[in-house]
N, C-alpha and C positions, 0 to 999 in steps of 0.2 A: 504494500500500500504506500502511495506517495506521502511523504511527510509534509509536502507543501500543500496538497489539495485534499488529502483524505479520500481520494477517488482511486479505487483499486485498478481502474482501467487506464489511468493516466500514464503510468510507466509502460504499459503494454502498447498503447497506440502511438506513443512518441510525439504527440502533437500538443500536449498540455490540456488544460481545462477548456471545455467547449464554451462558447459564448453565443447566446441567442442573438441573431442579427435581424435587421429590419431593412426594408426598402420603402421608398416613398414616391410620391408624384405619379401614381398610377391614374389612368383616365377613369372617369366614372363608369360604373356598370351600365350596360345598355338600358336597363329599366330605370336607372336613376337619371340618365340623360333624357330618356323618353319623358319622364315626369317633369323634369326641369324645363325642357323645350315646350311641352304642352302648357305649362303654367305661363311661360313667357309669351306664347302665342295667344293666351287668354281665350281659348276656345270655350264659348259660353254655353249655358244650358239652352238659351234661346236659339243659338246657331245649331246645336245638336237636334233640337226639336224640328227646326226647319229642314235640316239634312234628312231626317226621318221621312218627311213628306215626299222626298224625291227618290227614295230608295227603290220603290217598285218600278218607277219609270226608268231608272238607270239600269236595273236588272234586266228589263226587257231589251235593252240595247247592249247588254254585256257581251254577248257572243260577237256582235258586230264590231265592238271595240277591240276584242282580242284578235279577230281576223285582220282588221284594218291596221292595227299596230304592226303586226309582223309583215304585212304586205308593204307597208311604208318602209320598214327597215330593210326589206329585201330589195326594194327599188331605189334606195339611197346608196350610191356607190361606196361611200365611206363605211356605213354600217354593214353593208353586204360583205365588204372585204374583211371587216373585223370578225364577222360570223362565219367566214369561209363560204359565202353564198354567191360568189361572183358568177358562177355558172348555174345558179338556181339553188334553192334551199334543199338540204338533205331532209327527206321526209321524217326520219326518226328524230333528228335534231329539232326540226320545226315543231313536231308534236310535243316534244319535251318542253320546249320554251312556252308553247301555248298552255300547257298544263300548269306550269309555274305561274304564268301571268293570270290564269283563271283562278287559281287558289288565292293569289294575292288580291285580286279584284273582289273575290267573295268575302275575304276578311275585311277589306276596306269598306265595302258596302254593308257588311254585317255589323258595322260600327264597333269593330274590335279594337279596344285600346288597352289590351292586356300586356303584362310584362313578357308573356310568351311571344307576342307579336314583335315586341321590341327586339328580342333576341333573334327572331326569325329574320327581321330586316337587317340586323347587324350581320348575320351570316350571309345574307344575299349580297351585302356590300363586299364581303370578302370574296365571294364568287366573282364579282365584277373586276376584282384585281387579279384575276387568273388563278384564284385559289379554289376553284370548283373542279368538278370531275373532268370537264373539257379543257380547262386551263386557258380560257378565252379572256383576254383583257379588254374590258369595255371602259374607255376613258370617261371621266366624270361628265364631260360636256354632253355625252349622249344619254347618260342616265338623267341628268338635269333636264335635257331637252325632252326626253320621253315623258317625264312627270308633267312637264308643261303641256305636252300634247294631250295627255289624259285629262288634265284640268280643262283645257279648251273643249275637248270632246264632251265632258260633263256639261259644260255651259250650253253647248249646242243641243245636246239631248234634252236637257231640261226645257230649253226654249221651244223645241219642237214637240215634246210630249206634254208639256204643261204651260202652254202659252198664256202669259199674263198672270200666272199664279202669284199671289202676294208673298209667298214664302221663298220664291226663287232667289231674289238677291241675297237674303240672309243665308240661304242654303249654300249658295256658291261661295260666300265668304267662309263658311265652315269647311266646305270641301277643300278649298284652297289651303286652309290652315292644316287640315289633316294630311293632305298630300305633301306639304312642306315638312311636316313632322316625319312622315315616312322617308322622305328624301334625306333628311338630316341623319337618321339612324343608319341608312345605307351608306352614306358618306363616312360615318364614324367607323363602320366595319371595313370600308375600303381603305381608309387611312391606316388602320391597324395592320392590315395585310401588306400594304405598300411598305410600311416601316420594317416588317420582317425581311424584306428583300433588299434593303438599303444597307450597304456596308461592304468593305473590301474582303472580309473573311466570313466564312460560314461556320457557325458553331452548332453542332448537332445536339439537340435536346433528346435524350432517351428517357422514356416514361415507363413506369412500372406500376402494377397493381391497379388501384382505383383510379389513378391518373389516366390510364388508358380508357377506362370507362367514361370518365367525365369529359375528356377531350375528343374521344373517338379516334385517336392516332397513337402510334407507338413511338414515332420519331418526328421531329420538326427541326428544320434547319433555320436558324436565326442569324441574320447577317449583322455584323457590327464592324466598326473600324478597328484595325489592329491596335492593341493596347487599351481598348475601351474597358472600363470596369465590368465585372460580372453583373453588377446592378443594371447596366444598360441592356444586356441581353435578357435578364429576368424581367425587366420592365416591359420590353417588347413582347416577350412570351405571355405574360399575364394580362397585357392589353389585348392580345390576340385571342386568348382563351380566358376571358374574364370570369366565367363560371367556375374556373378551377381555383380561384383565390381563396374561397371559403374553406376549401379542403386543406390548404397548405399554411394559411396565415391566420393569426389572431389580429384583429384590428384594434389599434390603440390610437390615442389622440394626443397631439402635441400643440401647445399654444405658442404663439409668437405675435409679432406686431409688424405693421408696415406703415409707412408714411404716405399720406395722400399728397396731392399737388400743392397743398397749402402748408405742408409740414405737420399736419395733425396726425398723431399716432392712432392706428386702428388695430384692435385685437383680431388675430386670425387663429383659426383652428385647422390643423392639417392631419390627415390620416397617416399613420405609420402601420406598415404591414410586418408583423413580427412572426418569424417562422415558428410553427407549433412544435411543442416537444415531441420527440420521436420521429418527426419528419426529417428526412435527410436529403439535402441538395449537395451533390458531389461534383467537384471539379477535377477531372482526370482521376477519379476514384478516391479523392480525398474530401472529407466532409468540410463544407465551407465554415461550419461552426468552429473548426480547429485551425483553419489555414488562412485566416485573414478576413473572412466574411466577403460581402459583395463588392468591396473596394478592390479586390484582387484583379489585376489586369488579365485580359484575354489575348491569346495569340493563335495563329494558325495551327491546327491540329488539336486544339483543346476540345473537350467534350463535357457536357453537363448532364448528369443523371439525377432524376427525381424519384425518390422511393417513399412510399407511405409507411406508416408504422407496421412493424412485423415483417418487412421485406428485407 
């Protein structure tokens, strides 16, 4: 037993006493950002009631919208090239995209504002960054443009199906806010995926046990600059898989202060993510808790392994 620590394993592992480490400055969870943006947009009960009066009319035109959307993308040279449809749409690929669009439209018109939808849209944004099964990168301009086209189609459908209806203007205001909310969550997922691919070296993250279940993958390559601290790679990983944070970390709060433009101090509260006991994050087989924590620099050839308790 070590005379310095009283820990019988200290002399055996050769690394000294472990230290619980933290990371900070993670992006909000998708459901948190969903709530924050919805509150900012001030989507009111009156707008929601007005939107409900238009749902049946919009559903009647739903199939038309799905078909017209992909017909438009097929005949636009730039989007056709992105989708690999320069010589015509692949039937299986077209059917796959129509199904996705139909499910999304049904959830939109079904007035779904759940946390599950926030995570669904976040994942869709990652797919737009070529992180989906087909690895097709759809630049943000076309996602933004497509949302605008849906918004304009809603306006036309409501005008044609419900001419002069007194709820139409308020309903369109609400649909515009809802579509903006959807776009924002997709952009959030897109940015998390793009960050994974930025950097001169690729660091493999190898996942074990429950982490594979939560994330759906066994390995993810996270790119960082050579010499970047482990925290940079961890931050990118847990922004990409935000649902895995609750497994690995306890959330703590740290107070601070900032000065506004007039020099007035304001109290701030920041989240710290502290690794849970028995969870092990290894850098090249060595537990970060023993070898310097997340400030340790990364270099080409390094690997990070994440093990749950009991592994």
